[in-house]
Each structure stands twice: as C-alpha cells, then as structure tokens.
C-alpha positions in Angstrom: 0.0 -0.1 -0.2 1.1 3.6 -0.5 2.5 5.5 2.3 3.8 2.2 4.0 6.6 3.2 6.6 10.1 2.6 6.0 11.2 3.7 9.4 8.9 4.4 12.2 11.1 6.9 14.0 11.6 9.0 11.0 8.3 8.6 9.3 6.1 9.0 12.4 7.8 10.0 15.5 10.1 12.9 13.9 7.6 13.7 11.2 4.7 14.1 13.7 6.7 17.2 15.3 6.3 19.2 12.4 2.9 18.0 11.1 0.3 15.6 12.6 0.7 11.9 11.2 -2.4 9.9 10.9 -1.2 6.1 11.2 -3.2 3.4 9.8 -2.6 -0.2 11.3 -3.7 -2.6 8.7 -3.0 -6.2 7.6 -3.4 -7.5 3.8 -5.8 -10.4 5.1 -7.9 -7.8 6.8 -11.1 -7.0 4.8 -12.3 -3.8 6.7 -8.6 -2.6 6.2 -8.8 -2.8 2.4 -12.4 -0.8 2.7 -10.8 1.9 5.0 -7.4 2.2 3.2 -8.6 3.9 -0.1 -10.8 6.2 2.1 -7.7 7.3 4.1 -5.9 7.9 1.0 -8.6 10.2 -0.4 -9.0 12.1 3.0 -5.1 12.5 3.0 -5.2 14.3 -0.5 -7.7 16.5 0.4 -6.3 17.2 3.7 -2.4 17.3 3.0 -1.8 20.6 4.4 -3.0 19.8 7.8 -1.9 16.1 8.3 -0.1 13.3 6.6 -0.7 9.7 6.3 1.4 6.6 7.1 0.6 3.0 7.1 2.0 0.1 9.5 1.5 -3.4 8.3 0.9 -5.2 11.7 2.1 -8.5 10.3 5.6 -6.9 9.5 5.5 -4.7 12.4 4.1 -6.8 15.3 6.3 -4.9 17.7 4.7 -1.7 16.9 1.3 -3.1 17.1 2.1 -4.4 20.5 3.8 -1.0 21.5 0.6 0.8 20.8 -1.9 -1.7 22.0 -3.3 -2.4 18.5 -5.5 -5.6 19.0 -8.3 -4.9 16.4 -7.7 -3.6 12.9 -8.0 -1.2 11.2 -6.8 0.8 14.0 -6.2 4.5 13.2 -4.0 6.6 15.5 -2.9 10.3 15.2 0.3 11.2 16.4 1.4 15.0 17.2 4.9 15.5 18.7 5.8 11.9 18.9 2.5 11.1 20.9 -0.8 9.5 20.3 -3.3 12.5 20.3 -6.3 10.7 19.2 -7.7 7.4 17.6 -10.5 5.4 16.2 -11.0 1.6 15.4 -12.8 -0.1 12.5 -13.7 0.9 8.7 -16.1 3.8 8.3 -17.9 5.2 5.2 -16.2 8.1 3.6 -18.5 10.9 5.3 -18.2 9.0 8.6 -14.5 8.9 8.4 -14.2 12.8 7.7 -16.4 13.2 10.7 -14.4 10.7 12.8 -10.9 12.3 11.9 -12.6 15.9 12.5 -12.5 14.5 16.3 -9.0 13.1 16.4 -7.1 15.6 14.6 -5.8 18.9 16.1 -8.0 21.8 15.1 -6.7 25.3 14.4 -6.9 26.3 18.1 -5.0 23.3 19.5 -2.2 25.2 20.6 -4.5 27.7 22.6 -6.2 24.6 23.9 -3.0 23.1 25.1 -2.2 26.7 27.0 -5.8 26.9 28.4 -5.4 23.4 29.7 -2.5 24.4 32.1 -4.8 27.3 33.4 -7.6 24.8 34.1 -5.0 22.7 36.0 -4.0 25.6 38.1 -7.7 26.3 38.9 -7.5 29.7 37.0 -11.0 29.4 35.8 -11.7 33.0 35.3 -8.9 33.4 32.7 -9.5 30.2 31.0 -13.5 30.6 30.5 -13.5 33.3 28.1 -10.8 31.8 25.9 -12.7 28.4 25.8 -15.8 30.3 24.9 -14.4 31.9 22.0 -12.7 28.7 20.8 -16.2 27.0 20.8 -17.7 29.9 18.9 -15.5 28.6 16.0 -15.2 25.1 16.8 -18.4 24.1 18.6 -17.7 20.4 18.2 -14.4 20.4 19.9 -14.7 18.0 22.6 -11.6 19.0 24.5 -12.8 22.6 24.7 -16.1 21.6 25.9 -14.7 19.4 28.6 -12.4 22.0 29.8 -15.2 24.7 29.8 -17.5 22.3 31.6 -14.6 22.1 34.3 -14.4 25.8 34.8 -18.2 25.9 35.2 -18.6 22.9 37.4 -19.4 24.5 40.7 -20.5 27.8 39.5 -23.2 26.5 36.9 -23.3 22.6 37.2 -26.4 22.4 34.9 -24.5 23.9 31.9 -21.3 22.1 32.8 -23.4 18.8 32.5 -25.1 20.0 29.1 -21.5 20.6 27.6 -20.5 17.0 28.5 -23.5 14.8 28.4 -23.5 14.2 24.8 -19.7 13.1 24.5 -19.9 9.4 23.6 -17.9 6.3 25.2 -15.6 5.8 22.4 -14.2 9.4 22.7 -10.9 9.8 24.5 -12.4 12.7 26.4 -15.3 10.4 27.9 -13.7 9.5 31.2 -13.5 13.3 32.1 -16.7 14.1 30.5 -18.4 11.2 32.5 -16.8 12.4 35.8 -18.0 16.1 35.1 -21.5 14.8 34.3 -21.7 12.7 37.4 -20.3 15.5 39.5 -22.4 18.2 38.1 -25.7 16.1 38.7 -24.7 15.4 42.3 -24.2 19.1 42.9 -27.9 19.6 41.9 -29.1 17.1 44.4 -31.3 18.6 47.1 -31.3 16.8 50.4 -35.1 16.6 50.7 -35.3 14.8 47.5 -32.9 12.1 48.5 -34.1 8.5 48.7 -35.0 7.0 52.2 -32.2 4.7 53.5 -29.3 4.1 56.2 -26.9 6.2 54.5 -29.2 9.2 53.7 -28.0 11.5 56.4 -24.2 11.2 55.7 -24.8 11.2 52.1 -26.6 14.6 52.5 -23.5 15.8 54.5 -21.0 14.4 51.7 -23.1 16.4 49.3 -22.8 19.5 51.2 -19.2 19.3 51.6 -19.2 18.8 47.9 -21.0 21.9 47.1 -18.6 23.9 49.5 -15.6 22.4 47.8 -14.7 20.5 51.0 -13.5 17.5 49.0 -11.6 15.9 51.9 -14.7 15.5 53.9 -16.8 14.6 50.9 -14.5 11.7 50.1 -14.4 10.6 53.7 -18.2 10.7 54.1 -18.9 9.1 50.6 -16.5 6.2 51.6 -18.4 5.7 54.7 -21.6 5.6 52.9 -20.3 2.8 50.8 -19.5 0.8 54.2 -23.0 1.5 55.7 -25.2 1.5 52.8 -23.3 0.2 49.8 -25.9 1.0 46.9 -27.6 3.8 48.4 -28.9 6.3 45.8 -28.2 3.9 43.0 -24.6 3.4 44.0 -24.1 6.9 44.1 -21.4 7.2 46.8 -19.2 5.1 44.7 -19.8 7.0 41.4 -19.1 10.2 43.2 -15.8 9.0 44.5 -14.6 8.0 41.2 -15.9 11.1 39.6 -13.9 13.2 42.3 -10.8 11.1 41.8 -10.9 11.9 38.0 -11.7 15.6 38.6 -8.9 16.0 40.9 -6.4 14.0 39.0 -4.1 10.8 40.0 -1.6 12.7 41.5 -3.6 15.0 43.6 -2.9 14.3 47.4 -6.6 13.6 48.3 -6.7 11.0 45.2 -3.7 9.3 47.1 -5.2 9.7 50.6 -8.4 7.9 49.8 -7.6 5.5 46.9 -6.9 2.7 49.4 -9.7 3.2 51.8 -11.9 3.5 48.8 -10.9 0.0 47.5 -11.1 -1.5 50.9 -14.8 -0.1 51.5 -15.6 -1.6 48.2 -14.5 -4.8 49.3 -15.9 -4.8 52.7 
C-alpha cells in the first residue's frame, strides 16, 4: 500500500513534530482494512496541508502493534509531537471517516487549548473561561474545549457543565473526564429533601454539602463511609461520586492518593 512506513522513528515520530501524522495500522488479510485504506488515501489528498498519512502493516511490524496496543484492525491513531493524540477503530464510510477524523486531528486552536489546559489545571477558571468560549464559537464540536469549559463551570453552573459533556460518547478519548464532570454536576444539583430513604441518607446529604462547599476531603471521607454502611444507596451514588472526584482531582492529587486505598477497602468490605 502507498504511504507504508520504512522507518517508524523517522516517518512518524520525527515527522509528527512538524505536522500531525495519521497512522493506519492494517494487514493484507483484513477485509475492513482494504475498505478503509482507499478512504484514508482520499482524505489525505484533501487534507495534505493539515496532516499526513502513514501505514503500518501489523504482520510486518508486530512490535509496533504491541507497543501501541493494537488489538483490532483497522486501527487509526493520530501522532502529534511523537505522542498519540487521538484514535478510532474500524472501517468507516467516507463521510463518517471525515467526521471521525475531525474528532481526532488537532484543530486550528489546538495550541490555545494546550495553553488553556494549564490554566484549568491551576484552577485559573476566570482566565480560561472566556478563551474557551471563544474557541467553541469557532469549533463548537471540539470535545476538548467542551470538557475544559465544563470543568471551569462545574461549581459555578453545574447544569451548564453537564449539558456541555453529556453528549460526549464512550468511544471518545474525552469520555472519562466528561463522565466524571456529568456525574459531579448532577450530584451538585441534588437536594437533601429529595434524597431517597435509607441508612446512608444523612451521611450522604452531608457529603453532598461538603461537595458543594468544595470541601473535598470531607466529601470523600463521608462518601466512602456511606459505601461501608449502605453500599448501594442512591443507585450506588457514593461509589460513582468518589470515582468522579478522583478523576476531576487527578491521579497525582494528594486527596486521590489519600483516599484510593480506603475506597478500595470499602468496596471489598
């Protein structure tokens, strides 16, 4: 096939530092690969100024398939600056392929998104929010921008935060963050008087109050205690709340580290 790599380091890793490289992992025996291949060729011709195409025969390059966890083909991964920036699996009709690529390739605001992500990580929401609103005015389908904006709105306007993330689907690389934000936003909107009866109700209501007050240490402690006392209260709400908080705080956050083990212990009690 055309565009077949000769040296992955040169053709993909180094090349992706100057222009995004879309890598098609395929094999000769794979019927869907033979369907997708010509579609990607045509899309590459139409988008040659935005990204370039490279192809990896997984039979010849089993080491690369293993390195990038390619278990199903065709598997398409976008490399930017030597790292996987997006991906999708399976053959798609040409129109769907164009739509799929629009979700994985960097948009013209990618540099601004990378910069604003640092602002969000520092909780500088007031600076980040207008930048993200401007990006979404031009790229309303940018899932990264939607997730970041939702994060800045999570405690200020949880209803809008949930509306920004609720439509992001499971195959998206942004789904875990979107799911956490949606869960968190819905928890913030729960009212104590509307909570179901149950042994864990009072403590669960206190945890929600801590959540609304950004007292995440207390919220995590109380949600975990609810798991111990009334495991499936509010449709397993305490477990979902802890997972959402861990994802929003991040794996390296001190509170995530502090409560990860007690959470696991509570689940196995």
